[in-house]
DOROTOR-394826 format. One record per residue (C-alpha): x, y, z. Coordinates in pm, whole numbers, plus 32768, in hexadecimal, padded with zeros to 4 digits. Example, Ala and Ser with C-alpha at 12.3 -4.5 7.8 and 13.67 -1.06 7.14 Angstrom:
<sites>
84CE7E3E830C85577F9682CA
</sites>
This chain:
<sites>
A97AD75A0E77A9AED74D0FD8AAAAD65710A4AA4FD5DE11C8AAECD5391311AA95D3CF135CA9BED46B1469A910D5471378A8D1D43D129EA830D35013B3A758D4621418A6E1D49312C2A682D33612B7A5D2D34B13EAA507D48E136EA4BBD3E5122FA42ED2B712D9A346D39313AFA2F0D47F12B0A2B1D36F11CFA1E0D2A61297A2C4D17D1222A39BD0751310A517D0681302A4E7CF19125EA414CFA61143A543D0C3111BA63BCF9C110EA577CF181001A58AD0420F3CA6F0D0550F66A72FCF080F12A63FCF2B0DC3A72AD04C0D44A876CF940D98A7B8CE4A0CD1A760CF3B0BBCA8AECFB60B7EA958CE660B7EA865CDBB0A82A896CEE5099FA9ECCE940996AA22CD1809A4A967CC0908F3A8C7CAD109A3AA31CA190967AACECAED0A6FAAFCCA280BA7AAD4CAE20D02AB4CCAC20E77AACCCBAC0F64AB90CBE01095AAAACC6211D0AAE2CCE1130CA9DDCCCC1434A975CE451415A898CF0A1327A98CCEF11223A99ECD7A121CA816CD9B1217A82FCE6410D4A92ACD3A1064A82ECC1010BCA6F9CCD50FFBA7ECCD0A0EEFA80ACB860EDDA6B5CB440EE6A65ACC320DC6A771CBA30CD1A712CA500D1EA5B1CA7E0CCBA621CB2B0B86A6CCCA060B12A832CA450B8BA930C9680C21A977C9FF0D75A9D4C98B0EE7A9E7CA451014AAEFCA1A1137AA93CABF128DAB92CB0C1361AB4CCAC514D7AC21CBBD158EAB05CBFD1661A9D6CB2116D0A8FCCC4616C7A885CC931572A7C0CDD91534A649CDB8152EA664CE08139CA78BCD221369A6DACC051434A587CC43134EA637CC26120DA708CAE0128AA5A0CA4912E0A51FCAB6118AA63ECA1810D7A645C8D01187A4DEC8BB114EA510C8A80FD9A649C7CA0FF3A729C7931105A837C7151057A84CC87C0FB6A8FCC8E910EFAA22C87E11B9AA74C8E2131EABF5C91C134FAC67C8D414B5AD7FC99C1546AECFC96514E0AE65C8B41394AECAC944124CAE46C90710F1AF6AC8C81007AEF6C8010EBFAE1DC9310E18AE80C8E70CA3AF02CA270C0BADC3CA650B1AACC0CA8C0C5BAC93CBF40CA1AC9FCC270E0BAB80CCF80E83AC0DCDB40FAEAAF4CDFC10E7ABB9CDB5120CABD3CEEB12B9AB14D023126DAB1BD1AA12D7AADED1381450AC61D0F01472ACB2D1BE1596AE35D10B15BEAF25D07914C1AEDBCEE9148FAF90CE0D15A6AFEBCC9215CAAF45CB9C14F3AE50CC8A1426AF9ECD7313CAB053CC2B135EAF2ACBB2127FAF12CD0B11DFB08CCCFA1191B067CBB1110CAF44CC141044AFFACD440FB3B106CC940F3BB03BCBAF0E5AB04ECBF10CDFAEBACBFB0CD4AE18CD1F0C54AD70CDB80D95AC3ECE8C0DAEABFDCF570EF2AA9CCF890F94AAA2D1010FFBABF1D106106FAD1BD005105CAD48CF5811A1AE2FCFF2128DAE20D14311EEADCED25412F3ACB8D3551263AD37D48712E7AEA5D469133EAFE5D3EC1292B029D28912E4B142D22C13E0B27CD1B01336B273D03112E9B110D0451334B048CF0312B6AF7CCF841178AECBCED3104FAF58CF740F11AE1BCF6E0E30ADF2CF970CBAACA1D03A0CE6AC02D0C60DF8AA86D0D60DE8AA48D2180EE5A901D2580F73A88CD3CA0F01A9AFD4530F66AB30D4890F49ABFBD4441079AD0BD53110C8AE12D40B10D2ADC0D3B30F67AE4DD5220F03AFC1D5100FAEB0CFD4550F0EB136D37A105AAFE9D2F0105FAF29D31A0EF8B009D2250E63AF5ED11A0F34ADF8D1800E8FAE4DD14D0D1DAD41D1DB0C1CAC26D2850D19AABDD24C0C9BA9C7D3200D4CA874D2650D80A739D32E0DC5A67AD27C0EC9A570D37D0F11A5FBD40C104DA51FD52810BBA55CD6831019A4D2D75D1121A5D2D6AE1212A6EFD6DF10F7A690D85910C7A673D8CA1225A7ABD81612ACA8D9D8EB1296AA2BD85D1212AB79D92411F6ABCED83910D2AB2BD8140F8CAB77D7B30E04AB7FD87C0CEEAACBD8010BECAA2AD84C0A93A8E7D8EA0B4EA9C6D9D70C27AAA9DA1D0B13A979DA9D0A62A8E1DB3E0B49AA1FDC0A0B7DAA48DC5309F6A9EEDD920958A9A5DD8107D3AA1FDEB70724A92BDFAB06B8A8DCE03D0559A93CE1A90573AAB6E1830619ABFEE1F505C2AD72E16C0635AD51E2800746AC2EE1B807EBAD04E0890813AE03E12C08D8AF89E15C08C5B09AE03E0930B1F3E079098AB2ABDF380999B40BDF6E0A66B4FEDE6D0A3FB5FDDDD60986B794DDD4099CB8AFDD6D08AFB872DBF10856B6FEDBFF08EEB62ADCAD07DBB543DBA5077CB499DBB108D0B439DD2208AFB3C4DCF0075AB2D5DBE3078CB249DCAD08C1B20ADDC707C7B170DCED06D1B080DC5E07CBB019DD97084DAFA4DE1206D0AEE6DCA106CBAE49DCE8080EADB6DE20076EAE5DDF4807D0AE42E06406E1AFB4E0D406F5B0FFE0070782B250E0B607BAB381E01F0826B489E0BB08FDB5B7DFD308B8B759E00008B8B7D0E0A1077CB899DF50071AB73ADE8C06E5B68CDFBA0614B6A3DEF704C3B629DDA80569B50CDE450602B497DF0A04C1B4C2DDCE0416B3F9DCE504F3B2DDDDC90551B2E5DECB0422B187DF4004ACB222DFCE05FAB2C5E1410633B420E11D06AEB4E4E1DD07ADB651E19B082AB6FFE1CB0959B886E1680996B927E08708BAB924DF1D091EB838DF4F0A44B73CE03E0AB6B7C7E16E0B70B699E2380BBDB52EE1F50B80B47BE3080ADCB342E33A09FEB26BE2A30AFCB181E3BA0B66B0D8E3AB0A2AB07AE23D0A38AF2EE1B00AB8AFD4E0580B1CB15EE0090B4AB1DADEB20B4BB357DE940BD3B444DD7F0BE8B477DC970AAFB5CFDC760A54B625DDA90B1CB757DD180BD5B7E6DD7C0D3BB8E8DE710CF2B927DF7B0DFAB8AFE08D0D3FB77BDFDA0CCBB732DFA10E35B771E0F80E84B680E14F0D53B566E0660DD5B58FE1070F41B54FE26D0EBBB432E2050E00B376E1580F09B3B1E2970FD9B2F5E37B0EC4B1F3E27F0E35B0AAE2670EEFAFE8E1B30DE3AFB2E03F0DEEB0DDDF720D37B125DE1E0CB7B25FDD930D61B311DC550CB2B446DBB00C97B5A8DC650CEDB4A6DD950D86B442DC8A0E74B5C4DC2D0EB1B616DD690F0BB4FEDD9A0FFAB57FDC5B1095B6D7DCE410B4B668DE281136B53FDDEF1234B522DF32126FB486DF9B1128B35ADE911196B288DFBD1248B2BFE0A2110FB1E8DFD3102EB0CBE0AB0FB4AF82E00A1035AEAEDF3F0F49B003DEB40E91B032DD580E1FB144DC990E84B171DB530D88B266DA6D0E21B2D7D9120DEFB315D84B0F30B480D8860F3AB446DA0E0EF5B354DA1B101CB42CD97C1106B54DDA7710A8B43CDB8D110AB365DB1B121BB42DD9ED12C1B440D87E12B9B2F7D78D130AB30ED61E134AB203D5E21228B147D65F111CAFFAD67511E0B0C8D74112FBB158D80C11F7AFF1D86A117BAF9AD8A312D3B0C3D9921303B04EDA4C11C0AEEDDA83123CAF99DB24135DB08CDBFD1286AF9DDC6D1185AE99DCE412B0AFC5DD941367B06ADE561236AEFEDE84119DAF80DDBF1048AEFFDCB30F56AFF0DB920F59AFF6DAA30E45B09ED9780EB8B104D8A90D97B109D7250D92B03FD6180CDFAEF5D69B0D60AF62D81F0D8FAEAFD8B90EACAE5EDA230EA0AE61DAB70FF5ADA6DBFF104EADCBDD1A1136AC8FDC7F11FAAD36DB3B120FAC61DA7B1112AD1ED97D1065AC8BD9240EF8AD3FD7F80E5FAD50D7CF0CEDAD03D67E0C76AD6DD68F0B12AEA4D6930A52AFAAD55F0A3AB102D4F80A6EB17ED586091DB17CD6E509CBB2A6D6720A8EB371D7220991B454D8670982B39AD9940919B23DD9140992B242D9FA0AB7B2A6DB4709EBB186DAEA091BB0B9DAE70A3AB112DC0F0AC7B0BEDCCC0989AF63DC3B0993AF3ADCC60AE6AFC2DDF80AB4AF09DE2E0967ADC7DDF10A42AE0FDEDD0B3BAE47DFF30A55ACF9DFD509DEAC68E0240B3BAC2ADEB20BB7AC52DEB20D2FADC3DE100D8CAD20DCC70E0CAC31DCC70CD8AD58DCEC0BE0AE44DBF20C9BAD13DAEF0CA7ACA1DB280B34AE0FDB1B0ACCAE67D9E10B68AD42D9320AD7AD79D9A9098CAEF4D949099AAE98D7E809F4AD7CD7E108EBAE7CD85307D6AF44D733084AAE31D6320838ADD9D6AE06E3AF35D6A2065DAF2ED53506A8AE56D4DA0572AFB5D51A048BB09ED4FD0598B115D40F06A0B158D4730832B2ABD42007E2B2D4D515069FB212D62F072EB2C4D7750754B253D8CF07C7B235D9560666B11DD838061BB060D8BA075CB080DA1506ABAFE5D98B057AAEB6D9020621AE5ADA1F06FFAD4FDA9605E0ACC6D93A05F3AC90D92D075FABF0DA93075EAAE7DA11066DAA6FD921075CAA01DA1F0836A8F8DAB70741A7ACDA890783
</sites>
């Protein structure tokens, strides 16, 4: 699914109105109707609502929602904030329709006035400011938003929480409504998918309001989401007449004294991804541990407590390096020598990334097509600091194009950045993945797919999707708090099964 900017969304609305031969008010009616469908499917008629509206089209949505809820027998009242005497045409139209039904359903809130007596059980519907916001809320409007945000009432935002920018990270201390639910029209907004701003949106629900598919398909965006349809289009089921050689040989390089669990998880995940053979190159001190945890894998050793030389890679179809590797001087030298010799794409994670961060001259030696899987701190060590997560992602796009690599930038919504500068946000998964070893499993999944001749960025996209889905499936018998990396590993098979036709 494409992610559009606020300007592209407005253009899509305008195109839909023209192509469908409808009015803007009719499109607003369609959007409000979808919101009401969601609200009434969740709340009984005992629920009471206050709808806070601004003078723009977001406020028009709120006034239309008020009218529809009232006609369906719900207790509801709208408050229109008068921070502009000039209402948008569709807001004015819906205000008139609501007043014609019952003028007591709407209160006009004059400037410098606040609502302080909303009982806690009343649900607040936020329709003050929408995607047209071009600068942070100021003055009375900002104070009003802050006052509403402090109320304990449940809050539902229409399209976007008031005060939240769509295409950028909000300024520090900006006035923004923190919603439990956001009813977003047709598309995710980029700000929903970043930690600084996504926390304001709560649970996002996409409502299909019938925007024109011709416009959507013809309009380019560098930002999209990885969803089930995308994952199914990438997945290649096994054919009948195959053997283990068909599915490639993986070499996992990692481990050091005290850090053998990481490389063992990675090797097991590579097998779970469908690799035909998996080999581990580890220090001698971890031999028994690795053979016990990953008995299906072959095992080679280098050094005693840490790896001193990287061998056995020439016969591998895909190489994953870094989990538990350590950053000893001899290991760093071995990694540098390996990069000098290797020309095939590799998957670089964990301590291999930390070595890159210490030895910047190694960056240009990374084989074209390789996949780097940093969390934010690892990314910063390798590529430098940025002011926020959205700028970090833009910096990742620049680096991916510069070095002809795929970067898997791990976060709540992990982003896969391709060598062409495209960004794919993965939207499944859950906070239970914030646990030790989770990234090692992801590295194994991606490397296992790469060995099966998936294109590098496709291996990254499908690996991240399966990793998140396995964590979601695991919640059937685990909580987010109790989830561990082995649970994710155990449920990879169930994640694959969802991709079968």
